[in-house]
C-alpha positions as CSV (number, residue, x, y, z in Angstrom):
1,X,89.0,124.1,117.7
2,X,91.3,121.3,116.7
3,X,89.9,119.0,119.3
4,X,86.4,119.7,117.9
5,X,87.5,119.0,114.3
6,X,89.3,115.8,115.4
7,X,86.2,114.6,117.3
8,X,84.0,115.3,114.3
9,X,86.4,113.3,112.1
10,X,86.4,110.4,114.5
11,X,82.6,110.5,114.7
12,X,82.3,110.5,110.9
13,X,84.6,107.5,110.7
14,X,82.6,105.6,113.2
15,X,79.3,106.4,111.4
16,X,80.8,105.3,108.1
17,X,82.0,102.0,109.7
18,X,78.6,101.3,111.2
19,X,76.5,102.6,108.3
20,X,78.3,100.5,105.7
21,X,78.2,97.5,108.1
22,X,74.5,97.8,108.6
23,X,73.9,97.4,104.9
24,X,76.2,94.4,104.7
25,X,74.5,92.7,107.7
26,X,71.2,92.9,105.9
27,X,72.6,90.9,103.1
28,X,74.5,88.5,105.4
29,X,71.3,87.3,107.0
30,X,70.2,85.7,103.8
31,X,73.5,83.9,103.2
32,X,73.5,81.2,105.9
33,X,71.2,78.2,105.9
34,X,71.0,74.7,107.4
35,X,71.1,75.9,111.0
36,X,69.8,72.8,112.7
37,X,71.9,71.7,115.7
38,X,74.8,69.5,114.8
39,X,74.4,69.9,111.1
40,X,77.1,71.1,108.7
41,X,76.1,74.4,107.1
42,X,77.8,75.4,103.8
43,X,78.2,79.1,103.2
44,X,79.6,80.5,100.0
45,X,81.4,83.8,100.0
46,X,84.1,85.4,97.9
47,X,87.4,85.9,99.7
48,X,87.6,89.5,98.6
49,X,87.3,91.8,101.7
50,X,83.9,93.6,101.9
51,X,85.4,96.9,102.6
52,X,83.6,99.1,100.1
53,X,83.2,102.5,101.8
54,X,84.7,101.3,105.0
55,X,87.9,103.0,106.3
56,X,90.9,100.7,106.3
57,X,91.7,101.3,110.0
58,X,90.0,101.2,113.3
59,X,90.9,104.7,114.1
60,X,92.4,105.7,117.5
61,X,93.0,102.6,119.7
62,X,92.5,102.4,123.4
63,X,95.0,101.2,126.0
64,X,94.3,99.7,129.4
65,X,96.3,98.0,132.1
66,X,95.2,94.3,132.4
67,X,97.2,91.9,134.4
68,X,100.9,91.9,133.4
69,X,100.1,93.8,130.2
70,X,99.1,97.3,129.0
71,X,96.7,96.1,126.3
72,X,96.1,98.0,123.0
73,X,92.6,97.3,121.6
74,X,90.0,98.6,119.2
75,X,86.4,99.1,120.5
76,X,83.3,99.5,118.4
77,X,79.6,99.6,119.1
78,X,77.6,100.8,122.1
79,X,79.2,100.6,125.5
80,X,76.1,98.8,126.9
81,X,76.0,96.2,124.0
82,X,76.5,92.5,124.5
83,X,80.3,92.1,124.6
84,X,82.1,90.2,121.9
85,X,85.9,89.7,122.0
86,X,87.6,88.9,118.7
87,X,91.1,87.3,119.0
88,X,93.7,87.3,116.3
89,X,96.5,84.8,115.6
90,X,100.0,84.5,114.2
91,X,101.2,86.1,112.0
92,X,98.2,88.3,111.9
93,X,96.8,91.2,114.0
94,X,93.6,93.0,114.9
95,X,93.0,93.8,111.2
96,X,91.9,90.3,110.8
97,X,88.6,91.8,112.0
98,X,88.6,95.1,110.2
99,X,85.4,94.1,108.3
100,X,83.9,91.8,111.0
101,X,83.9,94.3,113.8
102,X,81.7,97.0,112.2
103,X,79.2,94.3,111.0
104,X,78.8,93.3,114.7
105,X,78.8,96.9,116.0
106,X,75.9,97.7,113.5
107,X,73.9,95.0,115.3
108,X,74.4,96.6,118.7
109,X,77.3,94.5,120.0
110,X,80.2,96.0,122.1
111,X,83.1,94.7,120.1
112,X,86.6,94.4,121.6
113,X,89.6,93.6,119.4
114,X,92.8,93.3,121.4
115,X,96.4,93.0,120.3
116,X,97.7,89.8,121.8
117,X,100.9,89.9,123.9
118,X,103.8,90.6,121.6
119,X,101.8,92.5,119.0
120,X,101.0,96.1,118.2
121,X,100.6,98.5,121.1
122,X,100.2,95.7,123.7
123,X,103.3,95.9,126.0
124,X,104.4,94.2,129.2
125,X,104.1,96.5,132.2
126,X,107.4,95.3,133.7
127,X,110.8,94.4,132.2
128,X,111.0,91.6,134.7
129,X,108.0,89.7,133.4
130,X,108.8,86.5,131.5
131,X,108.1,86.8,127.8
132,X,105.9,83.8,127.9
133,X,104.0,82.6,124.8
134,X,102.4,79.4,126.3
135,X,98.8,78.9,125.5
136,X,97.4,79.3,129.1
137,X,99.2,82.6,129.6
138,X,97.7,84.0,126.4
139,X,94.3,82.9,127.5
140,X,94.7,84.3,131.0
141,X,95.4,87.7,129.3
142,X,91.8,87.6,127.9
143,X,90.3,87.1,131.3
144,X,92.5,89.9,132.7
145,X,91.3,92.2,129.9
146,X,87.7,91.3,130.7
147,X,88.3,92.1,134.3
148,X,89.9,95.4,133.5
149,X,87.0,96.4,131.2
150,X,84.3,95.2,133.7
151,X,83.0,92.5,131.4
152,X,81.5,89.6,133.3
153,X,80.6,87.4,130.3
154,X,81.4,87.7,126.6
155,X,81.1,85.8,123.4
156,X,84.7,84.9,122.4
157,X,85.7,84.3,118.8
158,X,89.0,83.7,117.0
159,X,91.2,82.0,114.5
160,X,94.7,80.5,114.7
161,X,96.2,81.4,118.1
162,X,92.9,83.3,118.7
163,X,90.8,80.2,118.2
164,X,93.0,78.3,120.7
165,X,92.7,81.1,123.1
166,X,88.9,81.2,122.7
167,X,88.8,77.4,123.3
168,X,90.8,77.7,126.5
169,X,88.7,80.5,127.8
170,X,85.5,78.5,127.1
171,X,87.0,75.3,128.6
172,X,88.6,76.7,131.8
173,X,86.3,79.7,132.5
174,X,82.9,78.7,131.1
175,X,81.2,81.1,133.5
176,X,82.9,84.0,131.7
177,X,82.1,82.7,128.2
178,X,78.5,83.1,126.8
179,X,79.3,81.4,123.5
180,X,82.2,80.8,121.1
181,X,83.1,80.9,117.5
182,X,86.3,79.0,116.5
183,X,88.0,78.6,113.2
184,X,89.3,75.1,112.7
185,X,87.5,73.8,115.8
186,X,89.2,72.4,118.9
187,X,92.8,73.5,119.1
188,X,93.8,73.0,122.7
189,X,97.1,71.2,122.9
190,X,99.6,69.9,125.4
191,X,103.3,69.3,125.4
192,X,103.1,65.5,125.4
193,X,101.0,65.5,122.2
194,X,103.4,67.9,120.7
195,X,106.2,65.4,121.1
196,X,104.4,62.6,119.2
197,X,105.8,62.2,115.7
198,X,103.5,62.8,112.8
199,X,103.6,61.2,109.3
200,X,106.3,63.0,107.1
201,X,103.7,64.9,105.0
202,X,102.1,66.3,108.2
203,X,105.5,67.1,109.7
204,X,106.3,69.1,106.5
205,X,103.5,71.5,107.2
206,X,105.0,72.4,110.6
207,X,108.4,73.2,109.1
208,X,108.5,76.7,110.8
209,X,107.9,75.1,114.2
210,X,111.2,73.2,113.9
211,X,113.0,76.2,112.4
212,X,112.0,78.2,115.4
213,X,113.5,75.5,117.7
214,X,117.0,76.6,116.5
215,X,119.1,79.7,117.2
216,X,119.3,80.1,113.5
217,X,115.5,80.1,113.3
218,X,115.2,82.8,116.0
219,X,117.7,85.0,114.3
220,X,116.1,84.4,110.9
221,X,112.7,85.4,112.2
222,X,114.2,88.5,113.9
223,X,115.8,89.6,110.6
224,X,113.1,88.6,108.1
225,X,109.9,88.7,110.1
226,X,108.0,90.6,107.4
227,X,109.1,88.2,104.6
228,X,108.4,85.3,106.9
229,X,104.8,86.5,107.7
230,X,104.1,87.2,104.0
231,X,105.2,83.6,103.2
232,X,102.9,82.2,105.9
233,X,100.0,84.3,104.6
234,X,100.5,82.9,101.1
235,X,100.9,79.3,102.2
236,X,98.0,79.4,104.6
237,X,95.6,81.2,102.3
238,X,96.8,80.2,98.8
239,X,93.6,81.7,97.1
240,X,93.5,85.0,99.0
241,X,94.7,87.8,96.7
242,X,95.7,90.2,99.4
243,X,97.6,93.4,98.3
244,X,100.7,95.0,99.7
245,X,98.8,97.6,101.7
246,X,96.7,95.0,103.4
247,X,99.8,93.0,104.4
248,X,101.7,96.1,105.6
249,X,98.8,97.3,107.7
250,X,99.1,94.1,109.7
251,X,102.9,93.7,109.5
252,X,103.4,96.9,111.5
253,X,102.1,94.9,114.6
254,X,105.2,92.7,114.4
255,X,107.5,95.6,115.2
256,X,106.4,95.1,118.9
257,X,109.6,94.8,121.0
258,X,108.4,91.5,122.4
259,X,107.1,89.9,119.3
260,X,109.9,87.6,118.4
261,X,110.4,86.4,122.0
262,X,106.7,85.6,122.3
263,X,106.5,83.8,119.0
264,X,109.6,81.7,119.5
265,X,108.7,80.8,123.1
266,X,105.2,79.7,121.9
267,X,106.5,77.2,119.4
268,X,109.4,76.0,121.5
269,X,107.0,75.5,124.5
270,X,104.7,73.4,122.3
271,X,107.6,71.0,121.6
272,X,108.7,70.9,125.2
273,X,111.9,72.8,124.4
274,X,111.1,75.8,126.6
275,X,109.7,76.0,130.1
276,X,106.5,77.8,131.0
277,X,105.7,79.7,134.2
278,X,104.9,77.9,137.4
279,X,101.7,79.9,137.9
280,X,100.2,78.3,134.8
281,X,101.1,74.7,135.7
282,X,97.7,73.8,137.0
283,X,96.0,75.3,134.0
284,X,98.2,73.3,131.7
285,X,97.5,70.2,133.6
286,X,93.8,70.7,133.1
287,X,94.3,71.5,129.4
288,X,96.3,68.3,128.9
289,X,93.2,66.4,129.7
290,X,91.5,67.8,126.6
291,X,88.5,69.3,128.5
292,X,85.1,69.2,126.9
293,X,83.7,72.6,126.0
294,X,80.1,73.1,127.2
295,X,79.3,76.6,125.9
296,X,77.3,77.1,122.7
297,X,79.7,76.9,119.8
298,X,80.0,77.3,116.0
299,X,83.1,76.1,114.4
300,X,84.2,77.2,110.9
301,X,86.5,76.0,108.2
302,X,87.5,77.5,104.9
303,X,87.5,75.3,101.9
304,X,91.0,76.5,100.9
305,X,92.8,76.4,104.3
306,X,96.5,75.7,103.5
307,X,97.6,75.7,107.1
308,X,97.7,72.5,109.3
309,X,94.2,71.9,110.7
310,X,92.2,69.0,112.0
311,X,89.2,67.5,110.3
312,X,85.8,68.5,111.8
313,X,84.9,64.9,112.5
314,X,88.0,64.7,114.8
315,X,86.7,67.4,117.2
316,X,82.9,67.4,117.0
317,X,82.6,65.4,120.2
318,X,84.6,68.0,122.1
319,X,81.6,70.3,122.2
320,X,78.8,69.1,124.5
321,X,76.6,72.2,124.3
322,X,74.6,73.3,121.3
323,X,77.0,73.0,118.4
324,X,77.3,73.5,114.7
325,X,80.1,73.3,112.1
326,X,80.1,75.4,109.0
327,X,82.2,75.0,105.9
328,X,82.8,78.3,104.2
329,X,83.2,78.0,100.5
330,X,84.7,80.4,98.0
331,X,88.4,79.7,98.1
332,X,88.6,80.8,101.8
333,X,91.9,80.2,103.5
334,X,93.3,80.2,107.1
335,X,92.6,83.8,107.9
336,X,88.9,83.2,107.6
337,X,87.5,86.3,109.4
338,X,89.4,88.7,107.0
339,X,88.7,86.6,103.9
340,X,85.1,85.9,104.7
341,X,84.0,88.6,107.2
342,X,80.3,88.3,106.5
343,X,80.2,84.5,107.2
344,X,82.3,85.0,110.4
345,X,80.1,87.9,111.7
346,X,77.0,85.8,111.0
347,X,78.4,82.9,113.0
348,X,78.8,85.3,116.0
349,X,75.3,86.6,115.6
350,X,73.8,83.1,115.3
351,X,75.7,81.5,118.2
352,X,74.5,84.3,120.4
353,X,71.0,83.0,119.7
354,X,71.7,79.4,120.5
């Protein structure tokens, strides 16, 4: 009896997610214009989440062994739908896509939203595995997840670390990537570039990267990770009026036992202060050449992004396939999918049709 009641509750939650999303999608399709290849489209959207009538959680998550990880992920939409993988960044989590995922599921997509290594319920399968946060390792996790789920090709989309991961998947495994949506464009890096000094004003924006390079920084992040994350949210999205409940829903993901190790290693590796794993050496060599991305791509930027980010003109030539950049107006900050879910979902829908 309890199992039946629980099943009915889950079914009702899913119907509510998809039903509310379907109405939102109908409105979204009228919101985006100027879709000619290579042109900049401007979409205006309020940065208040469109969650009216939609539950504030994904419901029960799934777990699957994929490579070195046991990955926790949300899945929405029909099992035979076109796969879309949505990748979050730091210091965020899968709730970056709490409003995007049901919009896409309502259009018939199979939507996968995984916790990255070091977040939420994603755990390393062995205590012996290095807690490695380098960019190629995080990207390889996505390929391992696709293999575990039996997904041959998918549209990949992300922001922050998730955008970089999507870039790398598209660049190194184009046969596995149908199309891509990337917030702030082309974010593939390498250690040599990470060692090049920037003008003082630009260096100031990366203050936390240098803080993390110290033992004091690691200890500080360990002790104050919630305060730290909240500060980054405020600086990166200065116009986003998120409430305490919205923040705490994501902050729970930072309690992962490997979270601090992954974050610290990621930023230290970027500065050449930490070694990566030998198995990723060849991938990093290829990434250091700033490979061109050939898959159909839409890049997005919010008009109020307070985090360090390149100008669209600096990366436009990195995309040789059908490509479009969109500026999302309406005081939209760094966490664009959560602040402007309709615009992000529409980009995924549109790039699938390129």
